C-alpha positions, 0 to 999 in steps of 0.5 A: 561044411557051410550051408547058407539059408537065403531067399528061395530060388523060386522067389528070386527067379520070379522077381526080376527086380531081385535078379537085376539087383544081384547083377548090379551089386556084383554079388551072387547068392551063395546057396552052399559052400565047402572046401571043394564046392560052391553053389550059387544062384546065377541070375538068368541072362548072366553068362557063366564065362567069356563066350562067343555068344556075346563078345560085348558082355563085360560081366560074368558069373565066374569073375563075380564069384572070384571077386566075391569070395576072393579065392581061386575057383 
């Protein structure tokens, strides 16, 4: 089991610049990860996966996470 100490969620959610940086850098803040689960801080406005909600969107939390941890999720 691995736990990650990082920025407080409130700090990120109240700071739009941090949300924009996380999306622009194509990384998600990992809050917790073990052999079966991973918990990330998904910035508001970032879709989880492809959806009919926005057909023009090209970046999704799921794909960013796959690219970041280089394993199947």
